[in-house]
Structures are given as structure tokens and as C-alpha cells.
C-alpha positions in Angstrom: -3.1 -9.8 -10.9 -4.9 -11.8 -13.6 -4.0 -10.1 -16.9 -5.2 -12.7 -19.5 -7.1 -15.9 -19.8 -6.6 -18.6 -22.5 -9.0 -21.5 -22.4 -12.5 -22.8 -23.5 -15.6 -20.8 -23.5 -18.0 -22.8 -21.3 -20.7 -20.3 -21.1 -21.8 -16.9 -22.6 -24.6 -14.7 -21.5 -25.9 -11.0 -22.0 -23.1 -9.5 -19.8 -20.4 -12.0 -19.2 -18.9 -15.4 -19.9 -17.3 -18.4 -18.1 -13.8 -19.5 -19.4 -12.4 -22.7 -18.3 -8.7 -22.5 -18.0 -7.3 -26.1 -17.2 -10.3 -27.0 -15.1 -10.8 -23.7 -13.3 -13.9 -21.8 -14.5 -13.4 -18.0 -14.6 -16.3 -15.7 -14.6 -15.6 -12.7 -16.8 -17.9 -9.5 -17.2 -17.4 -8.1 -20.8 -18.9 -5.6 -23.3 -21.4 -6.8 -25.8 -18.7 -6.1 -28.4 -16.4 -8.6 -26.8 -18.9 -11.2 -26.1 -19.9 -11.2 -29.8 -16.4 -11.8 -30.9 -15.9 -14.8 -28.6 -17.3 -17.3 -30.8 -19.2 -20.5 -30.1 -19.3 -22.2 -26.8 -16.8 -24.9 -26.6 -14.3 -22.9 -28.6 -10.9 -21.6 -27.6 -10.7 -18.1 -26.6 -8.1 -15.6 -25.3 -9.3 -12.6 -23.3 -7.4 -9.8 -21.9 -8.5 -9.1 -18.2 -8.6 -6.4 -15.5 -9.3 -7.7 -11.8 -11.1 -5.2 -9.7 -10.8 -5.9 -5.9 -13.5 -4.3 -3.7 -14.7 -4.9 -0.1 -17.6 -6.8 -1.4 -15.9 -9.1 -3.8 -13.5 -9.6 -6.7 -14.7 -9.0 -10.3 -12.9 -10.0 -13.4 -13.6 -7.9 -16.5 -12.6 -9.3 -20.0 -11.7 -7.6 -23.2 -11.0 -8.4 -26.8 -8.2 -6.1 -27.4 -5.6 -4.0 -25.5 -7.2 -0.8 -26.6 -10.6 -1.8 -25.0 -8.9 -2.6 -21.8 -7.0 0.7 -21.7 -10.4 2.5 -22.5 -11.9 0.6 -19.6 -9.1 1.7 -17.3 -9.5 5.3 -18.2 -13.3 5.2 -18.0 -13.1 3.7 -14.4 -10.8 6.4 -13.3 -13.6 9.0 -13.7 -15.5 9.4 -10.4 -19.0 7.8 -10.8 -17.9 5.2 -13.4 -17.8 1.8 -12.2 -17.0 -1.4 -14.1 -20.5 -2.1 -15.3 -20.9 1.4 -16.6 -17.6 1.3 -18.5 -18.7 -1.9 -20.1 -22.0 -0.3 -21.1 -20.2 2.4 -22.7 -17.8 0.1 -24.5 -20.8 -1.9 -25.7 -22.0 1.2 -27.6 -18.7 2.8 -28.6 -15.4 1.1 -29.4 -12.2 2.6 -28.2 -11.8 4.6 -31.5 -15.2 6.1 -31.4 -15.0 6.8 -27.5 -11.7 8.8 -28.3 -13.3 10.6 -31.2 -16.3 11.6 -29.1 -14.1 12.6 -26.2 -12.0 14.8 -28.5 -15.0 16.4 -30.0 -16.5 17.0 -26.5 -19.6 15.0 -27.7 -21.4 14.1 -24.5 -24.6 13.0 -26.5 -22.5 10.3 -28.1 -21.3 9.0 -24.7 -24.7 9.2 -23.0 -26.1 6.7 -25.5 -24.9 4.0 -23.1 -27.3 2.5 -20.4 -26.7 4.2 -17.0 -25.1 7.4 -18.3 -27.0 10.5 -17.9 -26.0 14.0 -19.3 -24.0 15.0 -16.2 -21.9 11.9 -16.1 -21.4 12.0 -19.9 -20.1 15.5 -19.4 -17.7 14.5 -16.6 -16.4 11.6 -18.8 -15.7 14.0 -21.6 -14.1 16.7 -19.5 -11.9 14.2 -17.4 -10.7 12.0 -20.3 -9.9 14.9 -22.6 -6.3 14.2 -23.9 -6.1 10.9 -22.2 -7.5 8.4 -24.7 -4.8 9.2 -27.5 -5.8 9.8 -31.1 -8.9 8.0 -32.4 -6.8 6.5 -35.2 -4.4 5.0 -32.6 -7.4 3.6 -30.4 -8.8 2.3 -33.5 -5.7 0.2 -34.4 -5.9 -1.4 -30.9 -9.6 -1.4 -30.6 -10.8 -4.3 -32.7 -10.9 -7.8 -31.3 -9.8 -10.6 -33.4 -12.6 -11.9 -35.5 -14.5 -14.6 -33.7 -11.9 -16.9 -32.4 -10.2 -18.8 -35.0 -6.9 -18.2 -36.5 -6.6 -14.6 -35.3 -7.2 -15.6 -31.7 -4.8 -18.5 -32.1 -2.2 -16.1 -33.5 -2.8 -13.6 -30.6 -2.2 -16.5 -28.2 0.9 -17.6 -30.0 2.4 -14.1 -29.9 1.6 -13.9 -26.2 3.1 -17.1 -25.5 6.3 -15.9 -27.2 6.5 -13.1 -24.7 4.9 -10.1 -26.6 3.0 -7.7 -24.6 -0.8 -7.9 -25.2 -0.8 -4.4 -26.9 2.0 -5.4 -29.2 0.5 -8.7 -29.9 -3.0 -7.4 -30.6 -1.8 -4.6 -32.9 0.5 -7.0 -34.9 -2.2 -9.6 -35.4 -4.8 -6.9 -36.3 -2.3 -5.5 -38.9 -1.7 -9.0 -40.3 -5.3 -9.8 -40.4 -6.0 -6.5 -42.3 -3.4 -7.4 -44.8 -4.2 -11.1 -45.3 -7.8 -11.0 -44.7 -9.8 -13.0 -42.1 -9.6 -16.3 -44.0 -5.8 -16.4 -43.6 -4.3 -19.6 -42.1 -2.9 -19.5 -38.7 0.6 -20.2 -40.0 0.5 -17.1 -42.3 -1.0 -14.9 -39.7 1.7 -15.8 -37.1 4.5 -15.3 -39.7 3.3 -11.8 -40.8 2.3 -10.8 -37.2 5.9 -11.6 -36.1 7.4 -9.6 -38.9 5.2 -6.6 -38.0 5.8 -6.9 -34.2 9.6 -7.0 -34.8 9.5 -3.6 -36.8 
């Protein structure tokens, strides 16, 4: 199972990217939200991933946060929602917005995504009710680190120290909120470690 990639962004398109990890290029499908957060081609990136194995091939999906990956897993558990449709939904709604829409039974919000009609939107709302957690919790895990940079490096540092992706993502997000996006890598890692240890 491939759970995470850390490497150089080689190429980015409308629906995916290629990440070079020590000479091996991984093609990753991702939401528009995650692709926007990756930063420029040639930069260092850390992407959480989910590998789907089907008869006709293997597809690697990428996410900017643990919350987005968990929302993707829940969405693809719904009959009729494949990986591409789940990414289309996550391009329109972040995990907190999706959790809020499901908790309100707001199928119109879900059907804003390409490829999601009213019937499928209703099925998603019905089947995911109570499964996405609170919108506030989804929001705390739902925001990818800002455009590479210190936040992405801090996320990588915590992952290398053995923290789970969800813990690392939440700690770095909390540290970034407190210190601001201009914080240095050293300051972010120190504060994120303190927050993760609580």
C-alpha cells in the first residue's frame, strides 16, 4: 500500500500531477483543491495517497490533508461513487463543507460537483449521515498546508519522526494557525511537536 509520497513535483495538470520520488515518477489523481496547494513545478511536495486496485489498472489518488483522504474513503464507500466522482466532490467542497452538507441533508450542495445528479447526491447524503464526524473536526483536518513551503516541510518532518499523517497534519495546521503562514520551518516544527505531544 502506498500511503504517502514525498518528492519533487514534475508535472501538474487539471486533474492530476506527477511526483518524482528518488527517480520514480508517480502519477497521482487529485482534487483541484489539492492541486492548487502543491505549489510550483520543481518544488518539494508531500502528498497523502490512497491506492485503488481494480481489474483494469491501479490508480493512485493524492490528498493535501488526512481529512480530505478520509472524506474520499467515505465517499467511495457509497455505491456509484468512484474515485473521479469523489475527487470532483472534494474539488467543490472541502471535508468540513461536505460534513456540514451531509449533516444538514443538503443534497443540492453535494450535487454541485460534476457527475453528481440529484439521485446520487441523495444517496451520498443518506449513506454518509453520521460517518463524517462533526464539521468542526473535519475542518481541523481538512486544510492542506499552504503551497508547499515551510508547512509542507514541517508535515514531512513530523511524518519522518513517526507521527501518523492525521496527527502530523492536525499539529502542523494548528501551528500554522498560531504562527501564521510566514513562520520559519524551525518555529513550525517546534510548535507542531509540542501540539502533537499534548
